[in-house]
N, C-alpha and C positions, 0 to 999 in steps of 0.2 A: 178150913176153910178159908182161903186168902182174902181179908178184909173188904168191904166192898169200896172202901175209897184206893185199894190197889187193885182193882181188877187189870186185865191186860188192858196194854194203851195210856197209862196211869203216867205224869210226869213228876218223881219223886227222888229227893235230894239225898244223897248219901250222908249218912251222920256216925259217930261212935264204932266206927272200922279202927280196933286197936292192931290189928294183926296188916292191914295196909293202909295204916293212917292216910296214903297220899291220895287217896282216895276220896279223902271226906270231902264235903263239898262239894262234889260232882252231883250233876244234874242227867239221870239215866228214865228209861222208859221201862214198865213192868212187861213182860213177855207172857205170851201165852207156853202151857207146859207141851210138850213135842208128845207127849203120849200120855195114857191114863197110868202108867208106873208112876210118870215123873208129877202127874198131878196127887196122887197117892204118895209119895216120897215128899214133896214138899208141904201138901197138910201136915201131915205127920210130922213135920219138924218144924213146923212153923215161920215156915222161910218162903220168898218168894224170887221167883227165878227174873232178871232184868239185865237191860242190855248193855255188852259194854263189848269195845273191839280189841283183841281178836274171838274171844271168848264171850259167851256169854256167864254170868255169877248168880250164884244162888244164894240170897243173903237172907238174917232174920228180919221180920218184919219191925222189929221196934231199933234197926239200922235205917229204919225207911222215913222220911214223910214227907206230906204234901209239898212237891217245888212252886217257887213264885214261878206268875210272869216269866219267860226269857227278857233281857236284858240287850239289846239288841244293838244301845248304844254306848255300854261301857268298855267297850275297845278300840272304838274310833273318834274323830271328832263331831260326826255326822252318820248315823242312819245309812247304810248300805241303798236300801230302797227309799231313803231320801233324794239320794246322790242319782241314783238312774232316775227316778221320776222326774227329777228337776224341780225340788219345791224350794219355794222361794227364798228362805231361811239360806239354803246352797247358794243359788246363784247371787244372792247379795254379798256373802261374802267371798265368793268368786272373782265379781268386778269389783268389789274391794279392794281387791289383791294384785288384778288389775292395775288399778290408779294408782298403787303403790311399788308399784312397779314389782312385785312381788310374783312368783314360778310357785304354782297350784297346781302343772299339770293341766291334764284336759275335766277340772275339778265342772267347772262351768257350762263345758259340751256332753256331756257323756250323754245326759239324757235326750241329744239330738241326734247321737250317732246311730246308723243304721243297718249295718252289718256286724252280723254274731260274733266274727272275730273281732272285731273293731271295739266291740263292747267288752269282750273279755282280757282283753291285753289292756286298755283302759284301768278298768277297774282292778286289774292283778299289778299294773303298774301304779297307781294311788296307791292302794295299800299296800305295797311293798315299798313305797317312798322309790319308785322308778327300776326295779330289780322285779326282772319276769321270770328270766333263768328256765332250763332246757326242762322238757315233760318228760313223764315218764310213761311207759306205755300201762293203757288202760288196765289192772288185774281183774283178771275171774271172781275175785269178790269187793269188789269196787262198793255195790250196793252195801254190805255190811260194814266196810270202812267208813260211806259216809251216812250208815244211819245208825251205826251203834258207836261212832268214838265222841266222847262226854266235850263241850267245850264251845268255843266259838271259831268256827272253822270255816275257809272259804274254799270252793271246789270249782276247778276249773276244767270241765269234760269236754275234753276233747273232741268231735265227732267229724274228722275231716273226711272220711270216706261218703259222708252225705253232705257234704260243705255247710255245716252246721258247729255251733259249738254253744254251749251251756253254762252260765253260771249259778250256783248252788249254794247259799248261804246256811248254814248248819250253826242255830242258838240253843243250847240246853234243850235239845231233842226236839228240835222244831224248827223249819225246813221253810225258804223261800226261792225261789226261781226265777233268774233274770234272761231274758231270749231280746234277740232283736233280728228281723230276716228285712236283707236288701229289697224298697217297695220299688214294681215290677210294672210295666205299662201291660194293658191287656193284650193276650197273644191276639195274633193276626187272625182270622175268619176269611176265610178265603172265598167257601161256597158256600152260600147259607140264603135262604128265600126272606121276603120281609119282614114274614111273621115270624119266623125263626130267629132272625134280627132281635124285633120289637119284642120279641119275647127272653131275650139271652138266651136262647137256645140255638147256637150255632153250629152247623156239621163243616167238615172235612171230609172230601173224598180223597180218597187213597186207594191205587191199586182195585176199583170195583168195588171197594166195602164202603160203608156210610161211617165216617163216625164222629160224632157228638163231642162238640168242643165245651160245651157246656157251660154253664153261668158264669162258674170260677174262671173259664176263659176271656169273660168281659168285663172283670174285677180287678181292678186293682191290688196287686200283693203286694204283702208285705206289711211292718210294723217299724216304725224308733221304737229304741230303747224304754223313751218316756211315754210312749204311747201305753206300750206292755205292760208299765209296772204301774201306771195308773188304771187299766183295765177292769170296768166294772161285770156283774154278770149281766145285766142289762143290754150288755156290747155298747158300752160310750165310754170314753174315759171321766175319772174321779172332778167333779165339779174342784177337787183342791190340786189340779195337777196343771203346770204351766205350760207343760208341754203340749205338740200339735194331736191334735186325733188320732187313731188308727187311721189309714188310708185306703181303709176298706168302701171303694167307692165302684160303680161302676160308668164310665164314659159314654155317655149318649150322644154329644158332638162337641167342638172345639169348647164351646162358653157354658154347657152346661152338666153336671154333674152331679147324680143323686144317689144316698145310701143305696146300700143292696144286701140285703141278710145273708151274713156265711151260713155255710151250711153245716148243718145240726152238729157235725163231731167237730168241726173248727172251735163253733163258739163252746160245748162244752169244756177242751181243753184249753180253753183263755179262761171259762169261769175256773177251771180248777186249778190251775199255774199262774195266771198272771194277776194283776191287780196290790202286787206285793203280802198275797195272801199266806197267811200262819199255816202251816199242813204239818199235819200230825203224822207220825212213826207211818202208821197205815196208808195213809194218802201218797206220803214221799217214795214208799217201797214203789208203790203202782208207778210213778214217774221211772223209778231207776229200772223196774220191769220193764218199759218202752223202752228203753235204750240199750240192753241187752237183747229184747228183740228184734231191735233194729240191725243193730250188730249184727246177728246172725244172717236176716233176710237179705242186706249188702252182699255181705258174702255169697251166698246164692246167688243172687241177681248178676252181680259182677262174673259170675264164669258162664253164666246164661249169654251174656253181653259179650264175654270175650268168645264166645261159639261164630258169633256172627262178624267176626273180624277180620283182614285178612290175617290179622297172628293170628291165629284161634291153634296150631300146633307150635307157638311159639313161647318160651318162657312166660311168665305172668310179668315180669319187667317190661318184657317188649310191646305187649298189649294195652301197659301203664304207661309207655311213650308216646304210644299210637296216640291214644287218648289225652293226651296232655298237648300235643301238640294239636290235636282239633279244636282243645277248646280255645288254646292260643292264637289259631288261626280263625276263629270264628267272629262277623263282624256282628251280628246280633246274636239273637237267645237261640237256643238248640226248643221244640216245640213239642209238647208230651199232648200226646189226643190218646182219647178222651185227658182232657185235664182236672177229672178230679176221677174218683175212685166209682163205675156205676155198670149198669148193665148198656152199650151202647145200642141204638136203636137202629130200628132196620125203616126200610123205604122200599117207593117202588123201584125195580132194578136192581137191589142192591142187596147185599147179601150183610146177616149181621156179626159186627167183627168179632173176634176171640181174641186177640193180640191189644196190648199198650204197645203206641207208636212213641220213637221219639225223632223227630224231623231235624234233621240240621239247616243253619239258615240258608235262605233261599242261593243265596250266591257264592254259597261252598260247593268247591269244586275238588275235587269228586265227592258226590254228598256219602253220609256215613249214616242213611235212614236204620235204624235197629228197631226191632218190637222184643214184646216178653209179652208171655203167657197172661190174662188176666188174673186168674188167680193169683199167681204169684205176684205181678206188678202192683195189685188192686190192694193187698193185704201190706207191702209195704208201705203204699202211700197213704194207709189208714192210719199205719202203725205212726207213718212221721207225722201224719195231721194231728194224730190222738195228743203227741210228743210237743210239737211246736206251735202248733194254730195254725198253721197254713198247709196244700199240699207240695210237695218236692217238684219243682222246676225241671225245666230241661237239663241245664249243667249240673245239678245235681245228680241224676243220674249217669251223666259223662263223669262224673266222679268217682262212683263207683268203680268205674273202669281204670282210671287216672291212680288208683291206691290199690288194686290189685296187687297181691302181695307185702302188702303195706309190715308184715311180723318183723319182713328181714331190713325195712330202710330203717336209716338213722340221719339224724343235721347234726351238719356241720356242730353244732355246740355239744352234741351227743345225746341229744333228745331225740322222741320217737314220735315218729307219725300215724295216721291213719285214725287212732282210737287211744287217746291219751287222758293223762292226767296230772293236774298240777294240786298239791292241797295247800292253804297256807294257813297256820295258827294266828288265829287274830288276836290273841290274849297271851298267848309267850310269843310271838313274833319270828316263830320259824318258819319255813317256806314248804320244806319237804319231809317225812319222815320217811 
């Protein structure tokens, strides 16, 4: 039997490896055997299976010792979690640098950033001394790369097809997640009775169908980087945060705003990934699976949306350009109805909706109102919400089309688009393998 202290999930340090001395000192995770046969083989030889990219290792127990807690501050002057949170120690140094005429980039402003890509680019530039570099296509084995590469790494995962970006910090087989989403005003509610409005249950009519906008449509959406990094399971920023609280408020009138409870699955997502939590390999694997699921769902939804455009018989690139022009021409936001996944309600004279609708801004002519089956649309919204802690907005759905055929696209710098990966070795200083 594997010793109790080396049960699957245990972080261990490699030592005494004569055949591969370069691995000594690396921190890895003990993995569960894949089969009964592998279990028997490991027990018979006194070995344990441990994580390593690109292939797991089978090592003798005497080559493993319990690993110390991860040292997040070893590779950089500041812990990344403190930078994103806007810790007083970071802000003081940033302010002193400004007074002294020194350039520390956006160090003192990173916690205020509201866009996912802005946050990712700012962190990447800071850790690379201004260098960003082209992105590579997200590989099929990206989860194994992020989970099983030892050391202290920063990963920028670009989810451009769903208008999002994620920064994952991996330090000695422990992981942290950093995100931001641009705060948006509540969606308009055109047809809602006073009782529904007072309880936050707005409704929209379209083609004789009653669509419930839901409480999420009356709530300010999004959060700044500092709010995410200081989020606690209680639904509030931690006391140590100097950044603003997450703007999860429902606007009752011009002068009065009160907090509104987030839907449960969004609260669960924030409790899981936010607040600078140190994730285990098992928890980080769940986050990676959500990204993989979202990528597959995005591909399928993009094709369904394409079928409703004037370019349905054209190449994917034509439909993508059509969506890009629509996004550029929009003076307001595209509206999603229902704005949260769930069963739309029916009322007198109305049929129950079976579709998720995407409405263009009122002043857009011609309109580009699109729909998706709720089975597929709601599944995508839930996966997005479980990953980001917010449901996707209308522009996110148009981005599905805008990046249709992303596999064949390339930026001027040779970088890829759509679903991308950048990896930086914070201890070794290299940017990409």
